[in-house]
N, C-alpha and C positions, 0 to 999 in steps of 0.2 A: 268055367270060360274053357273055350278050345282054340287051340292055336295051331294051323294047320293041320287041322283033322286031329289033333292030339290034346291029351290034356295039359295044359301050362304045369309045367315041373314049378313043385314048390321049392321055393330056397331056405337054407335052413339058417333061418335069422338068429341074432344072438339072443340066447336066453338067460335067463335069471343068474344063473352062479357061472357065467362065464365073465373073465377079468379084463379079457383083451378082444379084440377084433380087427377087422379093415372096412372099409367101404369098399360097397360092392358097385354103387351106382359111380356115373363117370364123373358127376362132381353135386355135393350135397352141403346146403347149409349148415352152419355151426352158428346157433343163435345166443343171443344173450341171457333169455328166459326159456320157459316152459312153453311158448306157445307160436304157431305159425306167423303172428303180424310181429313177433319179437324182430328187433335188428340182428339183421347179418353180420358177426363181428370178423367172420373168415369162412373156410370153406374145407372140406375132405376131398380129396379126388381119389379116383379108384386106385386101389392097393394101397391108401394109407391107412398105418396101422395108430390104436390108440389103446387106451387101458379106462376100465369104465370106474368113477367115482362114485356116482349114485343112479339108482334108475327109480324114476317116476314115472309109473303108468308107460306110454308107448316113448316116453322121453328120456334120453339117455346123456348124463352129466358126462365128458368122456376129455382127456386130455391128449393132445396129440403127441404121438411121440417122436415126431421129428422136432418139433421146435415147442411142446412143453405149453401150447395155448389149449386155454379150456373153453366148453362152451357146449350146449346144448344142441344133441341131435336126433331127428326122430328113427327110431328102432328100424324102420321100414327100409332102410337105405346100408344098415349095417349085419354083418355077418361074422358069429364069434372064431375065438383061433385061443389053442392052450399057448403057453409062455414059450413052448418050445416049434410051434408052428411058425407064432410071431418071428423067432431068429431065423428060422428057416428060410423064412420070406425074406427078411432082411439082408440074408446073405446071397439070395439068387436076384433078388429084384433090379432094374435099371428104371431110368427115368425117361419117359418118353418125351423126344425133342420133335416128333411128327407134328404138325398143325392139328389133325385129325388122325386118330387110329381107330381101326373097327377089328373089335375080336368077337370070338364067338363063344359062348355061353350056352349053360342049360336051358339057359329061360330065354335065349334069343341073342342076336347081335348088339353090341353095345359100340357106341361113337366116343371115342374118349379123347378130351384134348390135351395139349400138349401141359407136361407137367404130372401127368399120370405116372405111377410106376407099373410095369410089366416087367416079365420075365423076361430073361435074356434069349429066352429057344422059342422058336412057333409055337409050341403047345408047353403051358406052364400050369404049376396049380398052386393054388394058395389057401393053405390047409387041405379040405377036402374038395375043395371047389377046383373044377378044368378049365381051361380057358385055352381058344387057339386063336392064334393071329388070322384074319382072314384078309387082311391088307396092311403090310405095315411095313416103311419104307426106315430100313435103321440109319441113324443120322448122328453120330457122336460130337458135332462142332457146335461148341455152345453158342457161338459169335452168331451162328445161322438163329437162334431162337429170338434173340432182339430182331431181325430183321421181320421173321415170321411174325412177330408181334405188332410189327406198325398196324397201325387203325383198328387193333381190337378195342371194343369199348370200355369206356370207365366202369367200374360195378363196385360199389363200398362192399367191400370185405371178399370181395372177387382175387383169386389167385390162378387161372385157368387161362387159354386162349379164347374161351367162352365168354370171358368179361375178369377184367382185373382191377385192382386199385394200385396204388403207387408203390406202396411196399411189396405188396404181391409180385408185381416186376421184379424189385430187386430180388427176393426170396426165392422167385423162381431161376431167375439168372443163373445166381449164386450156387443154389443148389447143383446145378448141371456142372458147375466148376468142384463139386467136392466140399462146399461150404454152406453150412446149415444157418442160415441167419433167423433173428427171431422175427416173430411177426410182424409187428410193429415199428413207425421210422424210429421213432424215440430211441426204442433198445436198440434197433440196428446200429443206430450213432456210437451207442456206449461201447461195440462191440470193436471198432474198428482202433487203428490207429489214426491220430488227429493230422491234419495234414494243412498247410496256407494256402488259401484260394491259387495263388502265383506256381503252383504245385502240382496241381491237379493233371491228371491223364488217365488215360482208357482206363476203365473200370474202377474208376473210385466212385465212391458213393457221397453225392453232394446234396445235404440239408437245407431246407427252408423253413422259415418261419412265421407265424400269425404277430399281427401288432404287439401280442404280450409277450411276446419271445418265445415262445413256445414251439418245438418243433411238428410242424404239420404235412411236411411232404419232403417227399427223397426222389432223388432222379439218379442214371447211372451214367457217368461221362462218358461218350465216345472219343472225345479228345479234349486238349486244354479250353476249348471254346463250344464245344456241344453237348447235349446230353440228350438221353432218350428216358420220358417219364409218360405216365397214366394220368393224364388230365385232359377229360371229355373222351378223350380216346388215347391209345399207345401213340406218340410224336415224340419226333425229335425236333428241338428249340435252341437258338443259340444261348449264349449266357454273356451278361452285357453286367461288367462289374460285379460277377457273380449272379447276379439276378436272371431269373427266366423271362426271354422276351417272347411274346409272343405275334409271330408276324399278323395273323390274321386278326387278332384283336388289334392290334398296332398297340399293345402297352405290356408294363411287366405284370406278369401274373403270379411271380413268388419271389420272395425277398431272400438271400441266402443268409443260412445260419453258420453253417460250418461244413466243412471236408472231413471225408476219412477215407482210409486206405484198407482193402481187405485184403489184397493178395501179396 
């Protein structure tokens, strides 16, 4: 295949003996089983690292080094790293808070969603791979990431500005504050300090339950009476007696379970 008159460079994909690596795609699916039709349970974003558990043909069973979540990823989205290269990358990487960033790679430009991991300089390496920002606006104010995410569509298993679920939104936001939350809402709830509904303030997490009493949803408190959450799209809704009220639907969409403080 030719690219602007040149042979398209071949990426150094993960090979059998490599035990660590990073995601080179802007975002890729982590699936429940070894099939493209399997449920997407979460995602890897550009620059996110993992440990290899097993390999089965082109499916790699990985464990995310950020939150410990496991699943199966197509080998074609992954590049191998040594343990030292992983540590070197962890020491220098930052979280991109820009809605979309553009970087140049040896195989072409990549459009990265918010939440990706990037270098602190205009040019950076991940292992042997070199990348350069062609357009990048540095923004280290975590509060702005929530404003940027308004109207991003809901996506089960998603955790980027290209599509996100409720626990992906809380995980992304707290990652910008230096706190690594677990991937699922029920696990995030166990990590925080429990608070009463009347104590809710900005940046607290509010959890909601189904009819069986199981946690199925999480939202981030903007203040004592409003939350931001992913439901259909990322939106701001009021709390009525702890429950989420959807003005468009004119109904309670989520029933209060508990709240906790992370900061």
